[in-house]
Every structure is written in C-alpha cells, then in structure tokens.
C-alpha positions in Angstrom: 4.1 22.8 -75.0 4.5 19.1 -74.1 7.9 19.7 -72.8 6.5 22.5 -70.8 4.1 20.2 -69.0 6.5 17.5 -68.3 9.0 19.9 -67.0 6.4 21.5 -64.6 5.5 17.9 -63.5 9.1 17.1 -62.3 9.7 20.5 -60.7 6.4 19.6 -58.5 7.7 15.9 -57.8 11.0 17.6 -56.6 9.4 20.0 -54.5 6.9 17.4 -52.8 10.0 15.0 -52.1 12.1 18.0 -50.7 9.2 18.9 -48.4 8.7 15.4 -47.2 12.5 15.0 -46.4 12.4 18.1 -44.8 9.1 17.5 -42.8 10.6 13.9 -41.6 14.0 15.7 -40.5 12.2 18.1 -38.4 9.8 15.6 -36.7 13.1 13.2 -35.9 14.6 16.5 -34.3 11.6 17.6 -32.4 11.2 14.2 -31.1 14.6 13.2 -30.0 13.9 14.6 -26.5 10.5 13.0 -26.3 11.4 9.3 -26.6 12.2 7.9 -23.4 13.4 4.0 -23.3 12.6 1.7 -20.9 15.4 0.0 -18.9 15.3 -2.6 -15.9 18.0 -2.1 -13.3 19.9 -5.0 -14.5 20.0 -3.1 -18.1 21.2 0.1 -16.4 24.1 -1.5 -14.5 25.0 -3.7 -17.3 25.4 -0.4 -19.8 25.1 2.5 -18.0 23.5 5.7 -19.7 25.1 9.0 -19.9 24.1 11.3 -17.2 22.3 13.5 -19.5 20.0 11.0 -21.0 16.3 10.8 -19.9 14.9 7.2 -19.9 12.5 5.2 -17.8 13.4 3.0 -14.9 11.0 0.1 -13.8 10.6 -2.8 -11.2 9.9 -3.4 -7.7 10.3 -1.0 -4.7 12.7 -2.9 -2.9 11.4 -3.5 0.8 13.0 -1.7 3.8 14.5 1.1 1.6 11.8 3.8 1.4 13.2 6.9 3.3 11.6 10.2 3.5 14.1 13.0 3.8 13.8 16.7 4.2 10.7 18.3 2.7 9.6 16.3 -0.3 12.6 14.4 -1.2 12.3 10.8 -1.1 15.1 7.6 -1.5 14.3 4.3 -2.3 15.7 1.4 -4.3 14.3 -0.4 -7.5 15.0 -4.0 -8.2 14.2 -6.4 -11.0 15.6 -9.5 -8.8 18.9 -9.2 -10.4 20.3 -6.0 -9.6 19.1 -3.1 -7.2 19.2 0.7 -8.1 19.1 3.5 -5.7 16.3 6.3 -6.9 15.9 9.8 -5.5 12.6 11.6 -6.1 11.7 15.0 -4.9 7.9 15.6 -5.1 4.9 14.1 -4.2 4.6 10.3 -4.6 1.4 8.7 -5.9 -1.0 7.3 -3.5 -0.7 3.7 -4.3 3.3 4.0 -4.1 4.5 1.2 -1.7 7.5 -1.0 -0.9 7.3 -4.5 -3.0 4.9 -2.9 -5.4 5.8 -2.1 -9.4 6.7 1.3 -10.3 8.2 3.3 -13.2 10.0 6.4 -13.0 11.5 9.1 -15.5 14.7 10.6 -15.2 18.6 10.1 -15.6 21.4 8.0 -13.9 23.7 10.5 -12.2 26.8 9.1 -10.1 25.0 5.7 -9.6 21.8 7.1 -8.5 18.6 7.5 -10.4 17.7 10.8 -10.0 13.8 10.8 -10.7 11.6 13.6 -12.4 8.5 11.7 -12.5 7.3 8.3 -10.6 4.5 6.4 -11.6 2.9 3.7 -9.5 0.4 0.6 -10.1 -3.2 2.0 -10.3 -4.9 -1.1 -8.8 -4.2 -4.2 -7.1 -3.7 -6.3 -9.7 -1.7 -4.0 -12.4 1.7 -4.3 -13.1 3.2 -2.0 -16.2 4.1 -4.3 -19.1 7.6 -3.0 -19.3 8.1 -4.0 -15.6 6.6 -7.5 -15.8 8.5 -8.5 -18.4 11.8 -7.4 -16.9 11.0 -9.0 -13.8 9.8 -12.1 -15.7 13.1 -12.1 -17.5 14.9 -12.2 -13.8 12.6 -15.1 -12.9 10.8 -12.8 -10.1 7.5 -11.9 -11.4 4.6 -14.2 -10.8 1.4 -12.9 -12.1 -1.7 -12.6 -10.0 -5.1 -14.1 -11.4 -6.4 -11.2 -12.3 -3.4 -9.0 -14.1 -0.9 -9.1 -16.6 
C-alpha cells in the first residue's frame, strides 16, 4: 500500500513539473512579439536591428526637421546628441509633439529610416521619459529642469 502512495505522489510531482515547464514555454512564446526594447539613435546606428524587429526609439525631435507630407504622413529626425535617425510616421501626432522635445516611438528600422507605428510625446512641461533622459545624459545633452526627472 505504501509503495502505491509513493508512486502516486511521484506521478503528481512529474505532472506538475511538466505543466510548469509547458506554461512557462507558452508564456514566453506569447510574449515574443510583445517585448519592445528601447534604443537611442546612437545605439541603432552602432548596431542596426533587423527590419522585422519592433523596438522603441527615443530622443529629442531635431529642430528644423519636422515636415508634414501628403495626408497624415509626417517625417522628422530624432537625436540623442550623438546621432540622428530619420523617422516616418503615418497617423495623428500627439498634441504636445514639437521640435526640441522628447518623444518615444515604436516601430521598425527599414532602409535607414525608423518607420513608426506609434509616437508618444511628453505629457507636461517638465516630464522626460526615463529611457530618453538616460540616453541623452549618456551623450551629455540632457540637462534636467527643476521639476522633472
């Protein structure tokens, strides 16, 4: 009788371990496209990602580069002080989007141009996304204001 209990306990542990491994694998598989890594323009130019890789690009919108095209297409350049990346976006820009202001975009780097699917801009006068601020500080460009990060 004791041998049967021990055997049953081992079977339950084996099934639980298999279920844990399977669920971890399924979660990882489901998240493979949902994780977008942040990169600064200098990092993108140093190690260009594959055209199929979706990532986040952040920095300051370069002064004098904002150009509105036909329809909702907008092009501009993003810089971190060390490098500049041209960006193309089709859609409606956030209200607070402007030159010399921080932005983060999600998209792909295709033929030397960042093709953005989504553009986020700062939400008030003092806010700068942490990733953008860190990248700009690395280049020696960002000087935080008295109320922001």
